[in-house]
KOLTI-432272 format. One record per residue: residue number from 1; x, z, y of N, C-alpha, C, CB in turn. Coordinates in Angstrom, 3 decimals. Glycine has a CB too. Layout:
BEGIN
{pt NUM, {X, Z, Y}, {X, Z, Y}, {X, Z, Y}, {X, Z, Y}};
...
END
This chain:
BEGIN
{pt 1, {174.174, -64.659, 35.973}, {174.089, -65.931, 36.635}, {175.422, -66.303, 37.274}, {172.990, -65.907, 37.674}};
{pt 2, {176.115, -65.305, 37.873}, {177.409, -65.595, 38.493}, {178.425, -66.040, 37.457}, {177.930, -64.371, 39.240}};
{pt 3, {178.362, -65.434, 36.271}, {179.294, -65.818, 35.205}, {179.013, -67.255, 34.779}, {179.178, -64.853, 33.986}};
{pt 4, {177.737, -67.622, 34.673}, {177.370, -68.981, 34.309}, {177.872, -69.974, 35.348}, {175.857, -69.102, 34.151}};
{pt 5, {177.696, -69.667, 36.639}, {178.165, -70.559, 37.695}, {179.680, -70.696, 37.660}, {177.714, -70.049, 39.065}};
{pt 6, {180.364, -69.599, 37.450}, {181.821, -69.655, 37.383}, {182.254, -70.497, 36.183}, {182.421, -68.229, 37.294}};
{pt 7, {181.546, -70.369, 35.070}, {181.845, -71.163, 33.878}, {181.643, -72.640, 34.126}, {180.984, -70.719, 32.717}};
{pt 8, {180.567, -72.982, 34.840}, {180.298, -74.379, 35.162}, {181.400, -74.926, 36.073}, {178.910, -74.528, 35.835}};
{pt 9, {181.789, -74.132, 37.061}, {182.857, -74.566, 37.968}, {184.150, -74.801, 37.191}, {183.086, -73.519, 39.085}};
{pt 10, {184.462, -73.918, 36.260}, {185.674, -74.070, 35.462}, {185.602, -75.331, 34.601}, {185.892, -72.834, 34.577}};
{pt 11, {184.426, -75.598, 34.048}, {184.239, -76.793, 33.234}, {184.432, -78.053, 34.066}, {182.851, -76.792, 32.594}};
{pt 12, {183.890, -78.066, 35.269}, {184.058, -79.204, 36.178}, {185.537, -79.438, 36.450}, {183.298, -78.967, 37.504}};
{pt 13, {186.258, -78.367, 36.708}, {187.685, -78.497, 37.001}, {188.459, -79.020, 35.802}, {188.257, -77.159, 37.439}};
{pt 14, {188.087, -78.572, 34.609}, {188.753, -79.034, 33.397}, {188.545, -80.534, 33.226}, {188.230, -78.271, 32.163}};
{pt 15, {187.296, -80.993, 33.369}, {187.023, -82.421, 33.262}, {187.744, -83.205, 34.344}, {185.528, -82.682, 33.342}};
{pt 16, {187.805, -82.657, 35.539}, {188.494, -83.341, 36.638}, {189.963, -83.546, 36.303}, {188.356, -82.544, 37.946}};
{pt 17, {190.579, -82.539, 35.747}, {191.999, -82.639, 35.406}, {192.232, -83.663, 34.295}, {192.542, -81.269, 34.979}};
{pt 18, {191.326, -83.708, 33.322}, {191.466, -84.632, 32.206}, {191.157, -86.065, 32.628}, {190.554, -84.214, 31.060}};
{pt 19, {190.104, -86.246, 33.407}, {189.645, -87.585, 33.754}, {190.407, -88.226, 34.897}, {188.210, -87.540, 34.101}};
{pt 20, {191.113, -87.443, 35.671}, {191.792, -87.999, 36.826}, {193.235, -87.508, 36.915}, {191.038, -87.645, 38.096}};
{pt 21, {194.054, -87.832, 35.911}, {195.420, -87.311, 35.900}, {196.314, -87.879, 36.986}, {196.038, -87.578, 34.584}};
{pt 22, {195.916, -88.986, 37.604}, {196.763, -89.589, 38.631}, {196.276, -89.297, 40.034}, {196.839, -91.074, 38.430}};
{pt 23, {195.357, -88.342, 40.175}, {194.830, -88.044, 41.513}, {195.932, -87.463, 42.389}, {193.633, -87.061, 41.429}};
{pt 24, {195.701, -87.539, 43.681}, {196.677, -87.009, 44.631}, {196.333, -85.583, 45.017}, {196.748, -87.890, 45.880}};
{pt 25, {195.751, -84.850, 44.111}, {195.348, -83.471, 44.349}, {196.552, -82.619, 44.708}, {194.639, -82.897, 43.124}};
{pt 26, {196.449, -81.912, 45.831}, {197.565, -81.111, 46.297}, {197.278, -79.623, 46.230}, {197.918, -81.494, 47.698}};
{pt 27, {196.040, -79.252, 45.960}, {195.696, -77.839, 45.893}, {196.195, -77.242, 44.588}, {194.178, -77.641, 46.030}};
{pt 28, {196.695, -76.031, 44.661}, {197.210, -75.360, 43.472}, {196.101, -74.603, 42.752}, {198.344, -74.404, 43.847}};
{pt 29, {195.018, -74.297, 43.445}, {193.933, -73.531, 42.847}, {192.607, -74.022, 43.417}, {194.117, -72.010, 43.101}};
{pt 30, {191.539, -73.716, 42.690}, {190.207, -74.031, 43.185}, {189.434, -72.737, 43.349}, {189.464, -75.005, 42.230}};
{pt 31, {188.451, -72.776, 44.225}, {187.640, -71.610, 44.533}, {186.184, -71.981, 44.350}, {187.909, -71.094, 45.971}};
{pt 32, {185.452, -71.201, 43.556}, {184.041, -71.466, 43.312}, {183.206, -70.854, 44.437}, {183.605, -70.905, 41.933}};
{pt 33, {182.545, -71.704, 45.167}, {181.612, -71.304, 46.229}, {180.292, -71.981, 45.920}, {182.142, -71.695, 47.674}};
{pt 34, {179.192, -71.418, 46.409}, {177.892, -72.028, 46.167}, {177.201, -72.359, 47.483}, {177.012, -71.101, 45.323}};
{pt 35, {176.281, -73.288, 47.393}, {175.507, -73.702, 48.555}, {174.371, -72.704, 48.776}, {174.953, -75.148, 48.372}};
{pt 36, {174.210, -72.285, 50.028}, {173.173, -71.318, 50.402}, {172.575, -71.673, 51.762}, {173.752, -69.886, 50.430}};
{pt 37, {171.439, -71.086, 52.040}, {170.794, -71.153, 53.365}, {170.366, -72.544, 53.812}, {171.716, -70.602, 54.383}};
{pt 38, {170.264, -73.490, 52.883}, {169.708, -74.796, 53.212}, {168.185, -74.618, 53.205}, {170.187, -75.930, 52.187}};
{pt 39, {167.476, -75.127, 54.200}, {166.019, -74.956, 54.236}, {165.349, -75.449, 52.948}, {165.434, -75.699, 55.439}};
{pt 40, {164.257, -74.799, 52.536}, {163.549, -75.220, 51.321}, {163.179, -76.702, 51.360}, {162.288, -74.380, 51.130}};
{pt 41, {163.409, -77.372, 50.252}, {163.106, -78.789, 50.148}, {164.166, -79.696, 50.754}, {161.806, -79.060, 50.798}};
{pt 42, {165.222, -79.125, 51.302}, {166.285, -79.908, 51.928}, {167.548, -79.818, 51.079}, {166.560, -79.415, 53.374}};
{pt 43, {168.571, -80.564, 51.441}, {169.843, -80.554, 50.725}, {170.993, -80.513, 51.728}, {169.967, -81.793, 49.800}};
{pt 44, {172.148, -80.101, 51.238}, {173.360, -80.080, 52.066}, {174.105, -81.393, 51.879}, {174.277, -78.867, 51.701}};
{pt 45, {174.368, -82.083, 52.987}, {175.133, -83.321, 52.927}, {176.616, -83.016, 52.742}, {174.910, -84.158, 54.200}};
{pt 46, {177.211, -83.667, 51.761}, {178.640, -83.564, 51.511}, {179.240, -84.858, 52.049}, {178.971, -83.342, 49.964}};
{pt 47, {180.221, -84.719, 52.932}, {180.685, -85.860, 53.717}, {182.129, -86.260, 53.407}, {180.558, -85.548, 55.182}};
{pt 48, {182.435, -87.496, 53.757}, {183.770, -88.052, 53.508}, {184.841, -87.378, 54.358}, {183.771, -89.549, 53.778}};
{pt 49, {184.495, -86.980, 55.574}, {185.438, -86.357, 56.503}, {184.765, -85.160, 57.166}, {185.930, -87.380, 57.576}};
{pt 50, {185.525, -84.270, 57.758}, {184.945, -83.074, 58.378}, {184.271, -83.368, 59.723}, {186.024, -82.024, 58.573}};
{pt 51, {183.119, -84.027, 59.651}, {182.363, -84.369, 60.851}, {180.908, -84.632, 60.470}, {182.980, -85.607, 61.565}};
{pt 52, {179.983, -84.202, 61.308}, {178.565, -84.457, 61.042}, {178.217, -85.935, 61.195}, {177.696, -83.624, 61.978}};
{pt 53, {179.135, -86.734, 61.713}, {178.921, -88.173, 61.857}, {179.583, -88.971, 60.739}, {179.446, -88.643, 63.199}};
{pt 54, {180.257, -88.269, 59.841}, {180.952, -88.917, 58.735}, {179.961, -89.401, 57.678}, {181.969, -87.956, 58.109}};
{pt 55, {180.423, -90.329, 56.857}, {179.613, -90.875, 55.765}, {179.170, -89.769, 54.811}, {180.401, -91.950, 54.998}};
{pt 56, {177.891, -89.789, 54.442}, {177.366, -88.845, 53.444}, {177.665, -89.420, 52.065}, {175.812, -88.595, 53.635}};
{pt 57, {178.349, -88.641, 51.243}, {178.714, -89.091, 49.899}, {177.683, -88.676, 48.862}, {180.075, -88.544, 49.513}};
{pt 58, {177.153, -87.474, 49.031}, {176.179, -86.918, 48.095}, {175.516, -85.737, 48.807}, {176.857, -86.475, 46.724}};
{pt 59, {174.374, -85.295, 48.311}, {173.695, -84.134, 48.891}, {173.270, -83.210, 47.755}, {172.460, -84.567, 49.758}};
{pt 60, {173.455, -81.920, 47.946}, {173.144, -80.935, 46.909}, {172.205, -79.858, 47.450}, {174.435, -80.292, 46.371}};
{pt 61, {171.355, -79.296, 46.582}, {170.455, -78.211, 46.999}, {171.142, -76.843, 46.935}, {169.199, -78.202, 46.117}};
{pt 62, {170.436, -75.833, 47.426}, {170.912, -74.445, 47.312}, {171.263, -74.122, 45.869}, {169.846, -73.454, 47.833}};
{pt 63, {172.176, -73.220, 45.672}, {172.693, -72.678, 44.400}, {173.654, -73.620, 43.683}, {171.544, -72.357, 43.479}};
{pt 64, {173.864, -74.843, 44.191}, {174.836, -75.734, 43.574}, {176.226, -75.123, 43.726}, {174.777, -77.156, 44.210}};
{pt 65, {176.975, -75.124, 42.642}, {178.335, -74.593, 42.663}, {179.303, -75.694, 43.070}, {178.724, -74.007, 41.284}};
{pt 66, {180.154, -75.373, 44.036}, {181.166, -76.315, 44.505}, {182.555, -75.818, 44.134}, {181.059, -76.520, 46.028}};
{pt 67, {183.433, -76.732, 43.817}, {184.835, -76.409, 43.576}, {185.592, -76.695, 44.864}, {185.426, -77.228, 42.367}};
{pt 68, {185.915, -75.655, 45.588}, {186.587, -75.785, 46.876}, {188.092, -75.875, 46.666}, {186.238, -74.599, 47.799}};
{pt 69, {188.757, -76.706, 47.471}, {190.203, -76.858, 47.332}, {190.972, -75.728, 48.012}, {190.640, -78.190, 47.907}};
{pt 70, {190.330, -75.060, 48.953}, {190.994, -73.985, 49.679}, {191.301, -74.337, 51.112}, {192.253, -73.610, 48.989}};
{pt 71, {191.189, -75.621, 51.452}, {191.524, -76.097, 52.795}, {190.262, -76.174, 53.658}, {192.218, -77.481, 52.726}};
{pt 72, {190.333, -75.585, 54.840}, {189.250, -75.673, 55.823}, {189.842, -76.022, 57.177}, {188.444, -74.340, 55.899}};
{pt 73, {189.010, -76.549, 58.058}, {189.465, -76.827, 59.413}, {189.713, -75.502, 60.134}, {188.427, -77.698, 60.184}};
{pt 74, {190.321, -75.581, 61.286}, {190.576, -74.375, 62.073}, {191.664, -73.493, 61.494}, {189.322, -73.583, 62.200}};
{pt 75, {192.437, -74.026, 60.544}, {193.525, -73.255, 59.951}, {193.087, -72.211, 58.946}, {194.289, -72.593, 61.015}};
{pt 76, {191.824, -72.256, 58.528}, {191.324, -71.287, 57.551}, {191.743, -71.723, 56.155}, {189.777, -71.147, 57.642}};
{pt 77, {192.295, -70.792, 55.396}, {192.703, -71.038, 54.013}, {191.927, -70.094, 53.094}, {194.247, -70.845, 53.836}};
{pt 78, {191.203, -70.666, 52.136}, {190.446, -69.827, 51.208}, {191.377, -68.956, 50.366}, {189.571, -70.696, 50.297}};
{pt 79, {192.599, -69.408, 50.164}, {193.576, -68.612, 49.430}, {193.866, -67.307, 50.175}, {194.878, -69.415, 49.218}};
{pt 80, {194.026, -67.397, 51.462}, {194.347, -66.215, 52.264}, {193.162, -65.271, 52.368}, {194.800, -66.628, 53.656}};
{pt 81, {191.944, -65.814, 52.498}, {190.777, -64.942, 52.688}, {190.097, -64.540, 51.382}, {189.773, -65.627, 53.575}};
{pt 82, {190.578, -65.018, 50.247}, {189.895, -64.780, 48.966}, {189.769, -63.303, 48.593}, {190.624, -65.497, 47.870}};
{pt 83, {190.633, -62.460, 49.092}, {190.538, -61.034, 48.784}, {189.623, -60.259, 49.719}, {191.894, -60.427, 48.820}};
{pt 84, {189.119, -60.916, 50.731}, {188.231, -60.262, 51.686}, {186.844, -60.070, 51.084}, {188.140, -61.078, 52.984}};
{pt 85, {186.048, -59.172, 51.640}, {184.648, -59.058, 51.205}, {183.923, -60.392, 51.431}, {183.921, -57.905, 51.972}};
{pt 86, {182.931, -60.685, 50.604}, {182.220, -61.968, 50.675}, {181.644, -62.233, 52.064}, {181.100, -62.001, 49.643}};
{pt 87, {181.083, -61.226, 52.699}, {180.473, -61.425, 54.024}, {181.527, -61.849, 55.045}, {179.767, -60.133, 54.496}};
{pt 88, {182.734, -61.301, 54.896}, {183.802, -61.621, 55.843}, {184.355, -63.036, 55.586}, {184.939, -60.571, 55.743}};
{pt 89, {184.395, -63.446, 54.306}, {184.811, -64.808, 53.976}, {183.831, -65.817, 54.573}, {184.909, -64.992, 52.443}};
{pt 90, {182.532, -65.532, 54.429}, {181.507, -66.418, 55.004}, {181.670, -66.522, 56.510}, {180.095, -65.911, 54.663}};
{pt 91, {181.944, -65.400, 57.130}, {182.113, -65.376, 58.580}, {183.320, -66.229, 58.994}, {182.284, -63.923, 59.080}};
{pt 92, {184.378, -66.187, 58.192}, {185.606, -66.929, 58.513}, {185.406, -68.444, 58.474}, {186.710, -66.541, 57.546}};
{pt 93, {184.502, -68.919, 57.604}, {184.292, -70.369, 57.468}, {183.018, -70.858, 58.154}, {184.243, -70.744, 56.004}};
{pt 94, {182.253, -69.965, 58.720}, {180.921, -70.298, 59.254}, {180.897, -71.528, 60.161}, {180.385, -69.126, 60.017}};
{pt 95, {181.856, -71.705, 61.002}, {181.869, -72.839, 61.935}, {182.990, -73.828, 61.624}, {182.013, -72.336, 63.366}};
{pt 96, {183.435, -73.838, 60.384}, {184.509, -74.740, 59.954}, {183.979, -75.697, 58.886}, {185.727, -73.934, 59.409}};
{pt 97, {184.715, -76.748, 58.651}, {184.459, -77.660, 57.538}, {185.443, -77.315, 56.438}, {184.589, -79.167, 57.973}};
{pt 98, {184.962, -77.283, 55.201}, {185.834, -76.949, 54.074}, {185.817, -78.085, 53.049}, {185.393, -75.613, 53.415}};
{pt 99, {186.992, -78.293, 52.473}, {187.180, -79.403, 51.531}, {186.744, -78.989, 50.129}, {188.656, -79.864, 51.518}};
{pt 100, {186.050, -79.900, 49.464}, {185.578, -79.665, 48.105}, {185.919, -80.862, 47.228}, {184.058, -79.396, 48.090}};
{pt 101, {185.875, -80.654, 45.934}, {186.223, -81.650, 44.929}, {184.908, -82.046, 44.270}, {187.284, -81.099, 43.870}};
{pt 102, {184.476, -83.316, 44.428}, {183.169, -83.737, 43.917}, {183.260, -84.994, 43.065}, {182.211, -83.973, 45.066}};
{pt 103, {182.202, -85.239, 42.315}, {182.007, -86.465, 41.548}, {180.681, -87.058, 42.037}, {181.999, -86.192, 39.968}};
{pt 104, {180.697, -87.776, 43.168}, {179.441, -88.199, 43.801}, {178.557, -89.107, 42.957}, {179.749, -88.892, 45.064}};
{pt 105, {179.124, -89.844, 42.039}, {178.335, -90.767, 41.228}, {178.139, -90.270, 39.791}, {179.001, -92.128, 41.211}};
{pt 106, {178.693, -89.110, 39.456}, {178.544, -88.558, 38.118}, {179.231, -89.377, 37.046}, {177.105, -88.429, 37.789}};
{pt 107, {180.290, -90.106, 37.425}, {180.967, -90.979, 36.461}, {182.439, -90.612, 36.235}, {180.877, -92.412, 36.930}};
{pt 108, {182.833, -89.429, 36.693}, {184.214, -89.003, 36.510}, {185.148, -89.455, 37.618}, {184.720, -89.510, 35.211}};
{pt 109, {184.619, -90.119, 38.639}, {185.440, -90.571, 39.769}, {185.465, -89.470, 40.838}, {184.887, -91.916, 40.366}};
{pt 110, {186.206, -88.433, 40.564}, {186.270, -87.292, 41.474}, {187.034, -87.646, 42.734}, {186.918, -86.094, 40.789}};
{pt 111, {186.651, -87.000, 43.843}, {187.318, -87.215, 45.118}, {187.124, -85.991, 46.009}, {186.782, -88.491, 45.812}};
{pt 112, {187.897, -85.955, 47.057}, {187.757, -84.885, 48.042}, {186.615, -85.225, 48.985}, {189.078, -84.672, 48.831}};
{pt 113, {185.950, -84.188, 49.466}, {184.867, -84.351, 50.426}, {184.784, -83.067, 51.250}, {183.501, -84.664, 49.708}};
{pt 114, {183.871, -83.024, 52.211}, {183.794, -81.895, 53.127}, {182.368, -81.360, 53.262}, {184.326, -82.298, 54.488}};
{pt 115, {182.250, -80.043, 53.347}, {180.961, -79.385, 53.583}, {181.103, -78.445, 54.774}, {180.480, -78.606, 52.312}};
{pt 116, {179.986, -78.240, 55.460}, {180.002, -77.351, 56.611}, {179.885, -75.906, 56.133}, {178.858, -77.702, 57.598}};
{pt 117, {180.778, -75.061, 56.623}, {180.899, -73.681, 56.156}, {179.667, -72.809, 56.317}, {182.000, -73.045, 56.856}};
{pt 118, {178.797, -73.146, 57.235}, {177.574, -72.354, 57.448}, {176.714, -72.286, 56.188}, {176.755, -72.947, 58.599}};
{pt 119, {176.867, -73.282, 55.315}, {175.989, -73.397, 54.157}, {176.662, -73.112, 52.809}, {175.410, -74.760, 54.127}};
{pt 120, {177.778, -72.411, 52.835}, {178.448, -72.057, 51.579}, {178.812, -70.583, 51.567}, {179.709, -72.914, 51.374}};
{pt 121, {178.933, -70.031, 50.349}, {179.370, -68.642, 50.205}, {180.200, -68.511, 48.930}, {178.149, -67.669, 50.176}};
{pt 122, {181.147, -67.554, 48.926}, {181.969, -67.361, 47.720}, {181.132, -66.792, 46.589}, {183.161, -66.428, 48.012}};
{pt 123, {181.512, -67.106, 45.379}, {180.797, -66.582, 44.207}, {181.465, -65.320, 43.714}, {180.740, -67.629, 43.078}};
END
């Protein structure tokens, strides 16, 4: 299952690169993280800015794979913590907002957005 999720994340990134060659993407790498710990029947709101009061762009259920840019609030960098054990990476982002690359309308119009770290984990 992890291999399948990683494959899906890679496919998303490939399409993003092809469909949006003029984007202002500044990240050199992407990190596959998945949504976890959202209550049953609920979804995680993905927001325009790192704030619970920010506009909701899209909402995803548990197990959805996200392509993270590596940037989080509080000075946390997924690049720096990527070699840590998964539990320690989760702990590092637990109270931070992390930037992700999404296609909220499913039409190839990818953009940056933010998710709360409490609900994501590295794959």
